[in-house]
mmCIF file of the N, C-alpha and C atoms, coordinates in Angstrom:
data_MODEL
# 
_entry.id   MODEL 
# 
loop_
_atom_site.group_PDB 
_atom_site.id 
_atom_site.type_symbol 
_atom_site.label_atom_id 
_atom_site.label_alt_id 
_atom_site.label_comp_id 
_atom_site.label_asym_id 
_atom_site.label_entity_id 
_atom_site.label_seq_id 
_atom_site.pdbx_PDB_ins_code 
_atom_site.Cartn_x 
_atom_site.Cartn_y 
_atom_site.Cartn_z 
_atom_site.occupancy 
_atom_site.B_iso_or_equiv 
_atom_site.pdbx_formal_charge 
_atom_site.auth_seq_id 
_atom_site.auth_comp_id 
_atom_site.auth_asym_id 
_atom_site.auth_atom_id 
_atom_site.pdbx_PDB_model_num 
ATOM 1   N N  . MET A 1 1  ? 18.127  3.906   -14.038 1.00 0.00 ? 1  MET A N  1 
ATOM 2   C CA . MET A 1 1  ? 17.885  2.926   -13.009 1.00 0.00 ? 1  MET A CA 1 
ATOM 3   C C  . MET A 1 1  ? 16.376  2.807   -12.813 1.00 0.00 ? 1  MET A C  1 
ATOM 4   N N  . MET A 1 2  ? 15.831  1.650   -13.119 1.00 0.00 ? 2  MET A N  1 
ATOM 5   C CA . MET A 1 2  ? 14.403  1.439   -12.987 1.00 0.00 ? 2  MET A CA 1 
ATOM 6   C C  . MET A 1 2  ? 14.100  0.723   -11.672 1.00 0.00 ? 2  MET A C  1 
ATOM 7   N N  . GLN A 1 3  ? 13.021  1.119   -11.039 1.00 0.00 ? 3  GLN A N  1 
ATOM 8   C CA . GLN A 1 3  ? 12.615  0.512   -9.773  1.00 0.00 ? 3  GLN A CA 1 
ATOM 9   C C  . GLN A 1 3  ? 11.190  0.007   -9.943  1.00 0.00 ? 3  GLN A C  1 
ATOM 10  N N  . SER A 1 4  ? 10.922  -1.221  -9.513  1.00 0.00 ? 4  SER A N  1 
ATOM 11  C CA . SER A 1 4  ? 9.566   -1.733  -9.617  1.00 0.00 ? 4  SER A CA 1 
ATOM 12  C C  . SER A 1 4  ? 8.882   -1.675  -8.261  1.00 0.00 ? 4  SER A C  1 
ATOM 13  N N  . ARG A 1 5  ? 7.538   -1.645  -8.302  1.00 0.00 ? 5  ARG A N  1 
ATOM 14  C CA . ARG A 1 5  ? 6.758   -1.536  -7.077  1.00 0.00 ? 5  ARG A CA 1 
ATOM 15  C C  . ARG A 1 5  ? 5.516   -2.403  -7.218  1.00 0.00 ? 5  ARG A C  1 
ATOM 16  N N  . ARG A 1 6  ? 5.124   -3.025  -6.110  1.00 0.00 ? 6  ARG A N  1 
ATOM 17  C CA . ARG A 1 6  ? 3.890   -3.798  -6.079  1.00 0.00 ? 6  ARG A CA 1 
ATOM 18  C C  . ARG A 1 6  ? 3.056   -3.302  -4.908  1.00 0.00 ? 6  ARG A C  1 
ATOM 19  N N  . GLN A 1 7  ? 1.745   -3.142  -5.125  1.00 0.00 ? 7  GLN A N  1 
ATOM 20  C CA . GLN A 1 7  ? 0.833   -2.683  -4.086  1.00 0.00 ? 7  GLN A CA 1 
ATOM 21  C C  . GLN A 1 7  ? -0.102  -3.808  -3.698  1.00 0.00 ? 7  GLN A C  1 
ATOM 22  N N  . GLY A 1 8  ? -0.483  -3.811  -2.413  1.00 0.00 ? 8  GLY A N  1 
ATOM 23  C CA . GLY A 1 8  ? -1.459  -4.786  -1.947  1.00 0.00 ? 8  GLY A CA 1 
ATOM 24  C C  . GLY A 1 8  ? -2.311  -4.190  -0.852  1.00 0.00 ? 8  GLY A C  1 
ATOM 25  N N  . GLY A 1 9  ? -3.523  -4.725  -0.696  1.00 0.00 ? 9  GLY A N  1 
ATOM 26  C CA . GLY A 1 9  ? -4.419  -4.250  0.349   1.00 0.00 ? 9  GLY A CA 1 
ATOM 27  C C  . GLY A 1 9  ? -4.731  -5.366  1.323   1.00 0.00 ? 9  GLY A C  1 
ATOM 28  N N  . ALA A 1 10 ? -5.098  -4.982  2.549   1.00 0.00 ? 10 ALA A N  1 
ATOM 29  C CA . ALA A 1 10 ? -5.437  -5.972  3.570   1.00 0.00 ? 10 ALA A CA 1 
ATOM 30  C C  . ALA A 1 10 ? -6.418  -5.363  4.554   1.00 0.00 ? 10 ALA A C  1 
ATOM 31  N N  . GLY A 1 11 ? -7.153  -6.223  5.229   1.00 0.00 ? 11 GLY A N  1 
ATOM 32  C CA . GLY A 1 11 ? -8.119  -5.768  6.225   1.00 0.00 ? 11 GLY A CA 1 
ATOM 33  C C  . GLY A 1 11 ? -9.294  -5.070  5.553   1.00 0.00 ? 11 GLY A C  1 
ATOM 34  N N  . GLY A 1 12 ? -10.396 -4.955  6.229   1.00 0.00 ? 12 GLY A N  1 
ATOM 35  C CA . GLY A 1 12 ? -11.567 -4.285  5.671   1.00 0.00 ? 12 GLY A CA 1 
ATOM 36  C C  . GLY A 1 12 ? -12.215 -5.110  4.579   1.00 0.00 ? 12 GLY A C  1 
ATOM 37  N N  . THR A 1 13 ? -13.093 -4.479  3.824   1.00 0.00 ? 13 THR A N  1 
ATOM 38  C CA . THR A 1 13 ? -13.825 -5.135  2.748   1.00 0.00 ? 13 THR A CA 1 
ATOM 39  C C  . THR A 1 13 ? -13.410 -4.517  1.422   1.00 0.00 ? 13 THR A C  1 
ATOM 40  N N  . PRO A 1 14 ? -12.955 -5.336  0.453   1.00 0.00 ? 14 PRO A N  1 
ATOM 41  C CA . PRO A 1 14 ? -12.536 -4.791  -0.835  1.00 0.00 ? 14 PRO A CA 1 
ATOM 42  C C  . PRO A 1 14 ? -13.656 -3.956  -1.458  1.00 0.00 ? 14 PRO A C  1 
ATOM 43  N N  . PRO A 1 15 ? -13.390 -2.841  -2.091  1.00 0.00 ? 15 PRO A N  1 
ATOM 44  C CA . PRO A 1 15 ? -12.059 -2.265  -2.284  1.00 0.00 ? 15 PRO A CA 1 
ATOM 45  C C  . PRO A 1 15 ? -11.652 -1.299  -1.169  1.00 0.00 ? 15 PRO A C  1 
ATOM 46  N N  . TYR A 1 16 ? -12.347 -1.331  -0.024  1.00 0.00 ? 16 TYR A N  1 
ATOM 47  C CA . TYR A 1 16 ? -12.083 -0.392  1.072   1.00 0.00 ? 16 TYR A CA 1 
ATOM 48  C C  . TYR A 1 16 ? -11.174 -1.025  2.120   1.00 0.00 ? 16 TYR A C  1 
ATOM 49  N N  . TYR A 1 17 ? -9.957  -1.295  1.734   1.00 0.00 ? 17 TYR A N  1 
ATOM 50  C CA . TYR A 1 17 ? -8.990  -1.906  2.636   1.00 0.00 ? 17 TYR A CA 1 
ATOM 51  C C  . TYR A 1 17 ? -8.580  -0.934  3.734   1.00 0.00 ? 17 TYR A C  1 
ATOM 52  N N  . SER A 1 18 ? -8.200  -1.468  4.896   1.00 0.00 ? 18 SER A N  1 
ATOM 53  C CA . SER A 1 18 ? -7.755  -0.610  5.997   1.00 0.00 ? 18 SER A CA 1 
ATOM 54  C C  . SER A 1 18 ? -6.241  -0.412  5.984   1.00 0.00 ? 18 SER A C  1 
ATOM 55  N N  . LEU A 1 19 ? -5.522  -1.266  5.254   1.00 0.00 ? 19 LEU A N  1 
ATOM 56  C CA . LEU A 1 19 ? -4.063  -1.143  5.129   1.00 0.00 ? 19 LEU A CA 1 
ATOM 57  C C  . LEU A 1 19 ? -3.661  -1.257  3.671   1.00 0.00 ? 19 LEU A C  1 
ATOM 58  N N  . ARG A 1 20 ? -2.634  -0.495  3.298   1.00 0.00 ? 20 ARG A N  1 
ATOM 59  C CA . ARG A 1 20 ? -2.028  -0.636  1.978   1.00 0.00 ? 20 ARG A CA 1 
ATOM 60  C C  . ARG A 1 20 ? -0.548  -0.861  2.177   1.00 0.00 ? 20 ARG A C  1 
ATOM 61  N N  . THR A 1 21 ? -0.007  -1.858  1.506   1.00 0.00 ? 21 THR A N  1 
ATOM 62  C CA . THR A 1 21 ? 1.418   -2.149  1.587   1.00 0.00 ? 21 THR A CA 1 
ATOM 63  C C  . THR A 1 21 ? 2.042   -1.951  0.213   1.00 0.00 ? 21 THR A C  1 
ATOM 64  N N  . ASP A 1 22 ? 3.065   -1.122  0.152   1.00 0.00 ? 22 ASP A N  1 
ATOM 65  C CA . ASP A 1 22 ? 3.830   -0.912  -1.078  1.00 0.00 ? 22 ASP A CA 1 
ATOM 66  C C  . ASP A 1 22 ? 5.182   -1.590  -0.901  1.00 0.00 ? 22 ASP A C  1 
ATOM 67  N N  . THR A 1 23 ? 5.522   -2.482  -1.818  1.00 0.00 ? 23 THR A N  1 
ATOM 68  C CA . THR A 1 23 ? 6.813   -3.159  -1.783  1.00 0.00 ? 23 THR A CA 1 
ATOM 69  C C  . THR A 1 23 ? 7.641   -2.666  -2.961  1.00 0.00 ? 23 THR A C  1 
ATOM 70  N N  . TYR A 1 24 ? 8.810   -2.149  -2.671  1.00 0.00 ? 24 TYR A N  1 
ATOM 71  C CA . TYR A 1 24 ? 9.728   -1.646  -3.693  1.00 0.00 ? 24 TYR A CA 1 
ATOM 72  C C  . TYR A 1 24 ? 10.848  -2.666  -3.869  1.00 0.00 ? 24 TYR A C  1 
ATOM 73  N N  . TYR A 1 25 ? 11.197  -2.954  -5.133  1.00 0.00 ? 25 TYR A N  1 
ATOM 74  C CA . TYR A 1 25 ? 12.170  -3.995  -5.434  1.00 0.00 ? 25 TYR A CA 1 
ATOM 75  C C  . TYR A 1 25 ? 13.446  -3.435  -6.041  1.00 0.00 ? 25 TYR A C  1 
ATOM 76  N N  . HIS A 1 26 ? 14.547  -4.172  -5.810  1.00 0.00 ? 26 HIS A N  1 
ATOM 77  C CA . HIS A 1 26 ? 15.818  -3.857  -6.460  1.00 0.00 ? 26 HIS A CA 1 
ATOM 78  C C  . HIS A 1 26 ? 15.665  -4.095  -7.958  1.00 0.00 ? 26 HIS A C  1 
ATOM 79  N N  . GLU A 1 27 ? 16.657  -3.718  -8.695  1.00 0.00 ? 27 GLU A N  1 
ATOM 80  C CA . GLU A 1 27 ? 16.628  -3.845  -10.151 1.00 0.00 ? 27 GLU A CA 1 
ATOM 81  C C  . GLU A 1 27 ? 16.422  -5.275  -10.625 1.00 0.00 ? 27 GLU A C  1 
ATOM 82  N N  . ASP A 1 28 ? 16.761  -6.266  -9.795  1.00 0.00 ? 28 ASP A N  1 
ATOM 83  C CA . ASP A 1 28 ? 16.570  -7.656  -10.212 1.00 0.00 ? 28 ASP A CA 1 
ATOM 84  C C  . ASP A 1 28 ? 15.096  -8.045  -10.229 1.00 0.00 ? 28 ASP A C  1 
ATOM 85  N N  . GLY A 1 29 ? 14.234  -7.204  -9.643  1.00 0.00 ? 29 GLY A N  1 
ATOM 86  C CA . GLY A 1 29 ? 12.800  -7.464  -9.640  1.00 0.00 ? 29 GLY A CA 1 
ATOM 87  C C  . GLY A 1 29 ? 12.352  -8.537  -8.672  1.00 0.00 ? 29 GLY A C  1 
ATOM 88  N N  . VAL A 1 30 ? 13.282  -9.092  -7.890  1.00 0.00 ? 30 VAL A N  1 
ATOM 89  C CA . VAL A 1 30 ? 12.966  -10.181 -6.968  1.00 0.00 ? 30 VAL A CA 1 
ATOM 90  C C  . VAL A 1 30 ? 13.208  -9.773  -5.519  1.00 0.00 ? 30 VAL A C  1 
ATOM 91  N N  . THR A 1 31 ? 14.324  -9.125  -5.280  1.00 0.00 ? 31 THR A N  1 
ATOM 92  C CA . THR A 1 31 ? 14.731  -8.767  -3.923  1.00 0.00 ? 31 THR A CA 1 
ATOM 93  C C  . THR A 1 31 ? 14.037  -7.486  -3.468  1.00 0.00 ? 31 THR A C  1 
ATOM 94  N N  . ALA A 1 32 ? 13.320  -7.573  -2.335  1.00 0.00 ? 32 ALA A N  1 
ATOM 95  C CA . ALA A 1 32 ? 12.634  -6.395  -1.796  1.00 0.00 ? 32 ALA A CA 1 
ATOM 96  C C  . ALA A 1 32 ? 13.658  -5.396  -1.274  1.00 0.00 ? 32 ALA A C  1 
ATOM 97  N N  . LYS A 1 33 ? 13.466  -4.140  -1.625  1.00 0.00 ? 33 LYS A N  1 
ATOM 98  C CA . LYS A 1 33 ? 14.355  -3.060  -1.221  1.00 0.00 ? 33 LYS A CA 1 
ATOM 99  C C  . LYS A 1 33 ? 13.768  -2.321  -0.020  1.00 0.00 ? 33 LYS A C  1 
ATOM 100 N N  . ALA A 1 34 ? 12.451  -2.097  -0.043  1.00 0.00 ? 34 ALA A N  1 
ATOM 101 C CA . ALA A 1 34 ? 11.758  -1.395  1.043   1.00 0.00 ? 34 ALA A CA 1 
ATOM 102 C C  . ALA A 1 34 ? 10.292  -1.798  1.031   1.00 0.00 ? 34 ALA A C  1 
ATOM 103 N N  . ILE A 1 35 ? 9.697   -1.835  2.204   1.00 0.00 ? 35 ILE A N  1 
ATOM 104 C CA . ILE A 1 35 ? 8.270   -2.117  2.341   1.00 0.00 ? 35 ILE A CA 1 
ATOM 105 C C  . ILE A 1 35 ? 7.669   -1.008  3.194   1.00 0.00 ? 35 ILE A C  1 
ATOM 106 N N  . LYS A 1 36 ? 6.631   -0.356  2.664   1.00 0.00 ? 36 LYS A N  1 
ATOM 107 C CA . LYS A 1 36 ? 5.959   0.719   3.393   1.00 0.00 ? 36 LYS A CA 1 
ATOM 108 C C  . LYS A 1 36 ? 4.491   0.346   3.566   1.00 0.00 ? 36 LYS A C  1 
ATOM 109 N N  . THR A 1 37 ? 3.984   0.488   4.791   1.00 0.00 ? 37 THR A N  1 
ATOM 110 C CA . THR A 1 37 ? 2.595   0.169   5.095   1.00 0.00 ? 37 THR A CA 1 
ATOM 111 C C  . THR A 1 37 ? 1.866   1.440   5.503   1.00 0.00 ? 37 THR A C  1 
ATOM 112 N N  . TYR A 1 38 ? 0.683   1.631   4.947   1.00 0.00 ? 38 TYR A N  1 
ATOM 113 C CA . TYR A 1 38 ? -0.130  2.816   5.210   1.00 0.00 ? 38 TYR A CA 1 
ATOM 114 C C  . TYR A 1 38 ? -1.466  2.403   5.816   1.00 0.00 ? 38 TYR A C  1 
ATOM 115 N N  . LEU A 1 39 ? -1.919  3.137   6.842   1.00 0.00 ? 39 LEU A N  1 
ATOM 116 C CA . LEU A 1 39 ? -3.244  2.964   7.422   1.00 0.00 ? 39 LEU A CA 1 
ATOM 117 C C  . LEU A 1 39 ? -4.198  3.848   6.631   1.00 0.00 ? 39 LEU A C  1 
ATOM 118 N N  . LEU A 1 40 ? -5.257  3.252   6.071   1.00 0.00 ? 40 LEU A N  1 
ATOM 119 C CA . LEU A 1 40 ? -6.207  3.979   5.238   1.00 0.00 ? 40 LEU A CA 1 
ATOM 120 C C  . LEU A 1 40 ? -7.461  4.291   6.040   1.00 0.00 ? 40 LEU A C  1 
ATOM 121 N N  . THR A 1 41 ? -7.978  5.510   5.885   1.00 0.00 ? 41 THR A N  1 
ATOM 122 C CA . THR A 1 41 ? -9.194  5.931   6.575   1.00 0.00 ? 41 THR A CA 1 
ATOM 123 C C  . THR A 1 41 ? -10.183 6.470   5.552   1.00 0.00 ? 41 THR A C  1 
ATOM 124 N N  . TYR A 1 42 ? -11.460 6.107   5.717   1.00 0.00 ? 42 TYR A N  1 
ATOM 125 C CA . TYR A 1 42 ? -12.520 6.506   4.797   1.00 0.00 ? 42 TYR A CA 1 
ATOM 126 C C  . TYR A 1 42 ? -13.585 7.299   5.535   1.00 0.00 ? 42 TYR A C  1 
ATOM 127 N N  . ASP A 1 43 ? -14.315 8.156   4.800   1.00 0.00 ? 43 ASP A N  1 
ATOM 128 C CA . ASP A 1 43 ? -15.435 8.873   5.406   1.00 0.00 ? 43 ASP A CA 1 
ATOM 129 C C  . ASP A 1 43 ? -16.711 8.039   5.273   1.00 0.00 ? 43 ASP A C  1 
ATOM 130 N N  . GLN A 1 44 ? -17.853 8.603   5.683   1.00 0.00 ? 44 GLN A N  1 
ATOM 131 C CA . GLN A 1 44 ? -19.113 7.865   5.676   1.00 0.00 ? 44 GLN A CA 1 
ATOM 132 C C  . GLN A 1 44 ? -19.576 7.495   4.273   1.00 0.00 ? 44 GLN A C  1 
ATOM 133 N N  . ASP A 1 45 ? -19.032 8.147   3.239   1.00 0.00 ? 45 ASP A N  1 
ATOM 134 C CA . ASP A 1 45 ? -19.371 7.829   1.852   1.00 0.00 ? 45 ASP A CA 1 
ATOM 135 C C  . ASP A 1 45 ? -18.344 6.898   1.208   1.00 0.00 ? 45 ASP A C  1 
ATOM 136 N N  . ASN A 1 46 ? -17.465 6.339   2.031   1.00 0.00 ? 46 ASN A N  1 
ATOM 137 C CA . ASN A 1 46 ? -16.397 5.437   1.576   1.00 0.00 ? 46 ASN A CA 1 
ATOM 138 C C  . ASN A 1 46 ? -15.379 6.111   0.666   1.00 0.00 ? 46 ASN A C  1 
ATOM 139 N N  . ALA A 1 47 ? -15.234 7.420   0.798   1.00 0.00 ? 47 ALA A N  1 
ATOM 140 C CA . ALA A 1 47 ? -14.187 8.140   0.069   1.00 0.00 ? 47 ALA A CA 1 
ATOM 141 C C  . ALA A 1 47 ? -12.927 8.125   0.935   1.00 0.00 ? 47 ALA A C  1 
ATOM 142 N N  . LEU A 1 48 ? -11.803 7.815   0.332   1.00 0.00 ? 48 LEU A N  1 
ATOM 143 C CA . LEU A 1 48 ? -10.535 7.796   1.053   1.00 0.00 ? 48 LEU A CA 1 
ATOM 144 C C  . LEU A 1 48 ? -10.205 9.203   1.545   1.00 0.00 ? 48 LEU A C  1 
ATOM 145 N N  . VAL A 1 49 ? -9.957  9.347   2.857   1.00 0.00 ? 49 VAL A N  1 
ATOM 146 C CA . VAL A 1 49 ? -9.657  10.673  3.406   1.00 0.00 ? 49 VAL A CA 1 
ATOM 147 C C  . VAL A 1 49 ? -8.235  10.790  3.933   1.00 0.00 ? 49 VAL A C  1 
ATOM 148 N N  . SER A 1 50 ? -7.583  9.651   4.250   1.00 0.00 ? 50 SER A N  1 
ATOM 149 C CA . SER A 1 50 ? -6.193  9.754   4.707   1.00 0.00 ? 50 SER A CA 1 
ATOM 150 C C  . SER A 1 50 ? -5.444  8.449   4.505   1.00 0.00 ? 50 SER A C  1 
ATOM 151 N N  . GLU A 1 51 ? -4.137  8.595   4.331   1.00 0.00 ? 51 GLU A N  1 
ATOM 152 C CA . GLU A 1 51 ? -3.195  7.487   4.266   1.00 0.00 ? 51 GLU A CA 1 
ATOM 153 C C  . GLU A 1 51 ? -2.047  7.862   5.195   1.00 0.00 ? 51 GLU A C  1 
ATOM 154 N N  . VAL A 1 52 ? -1.867  7.099   6.264   1.00 0.00 ? 52 VAL A N  1 
ATOM 155 C CA . VAL A 1 52 ? -0.837  7.422   7.251   1.00 0.00 ? 52 VAL A CA 1 
ATOM 156 C C  . VAL A 1 52 ? 0.228   6.331   7.229   1.00 0.00 ? 52 VAL A C  1 
ATOM 157 N N  . LEU A 1 53 ? 1.468   6.732   6.965   1.00 0.00 ? 53 LEU A N  1 
ATOM 158 C CA . LEU A 1 53 ? 2.584   5.797   6.955   1.00 0.00 ? 53 LEU A CA 1 
ATOM 159 C C  . LEU A 1 53 ? 2.771   5.232   8.352   1.00 0.00 ? 53 LEU A C  1 
ATOM 160 N N  . GLN A 1 54 ? 2.838   3.921   8.461   1.00 0.00 ? 54 GLN A N  1 
ATOM 161 C CA . GLN A 1 54 ? 2.978   3.253   9.758   1.00 0.00 ? 54 GLN A CA 1 
ATOM 162 C C  . GLN A 1 54 ? 4.424   2.940   10.052  1.00 0.00 ? 54 GLN A C  1 
# 
């Protein structure tokens, strides 16, 4: 059983987005199965330090 996933970023300035959304699809590749959104936090050097599931 194969599952496909698409990632997207929003908010902030690329590539330092403040949100990441992962969309998981059913086997048909069209119907969304689950959507998970993460709040991204960076340090003063723009290194990713945390991803918190919202």
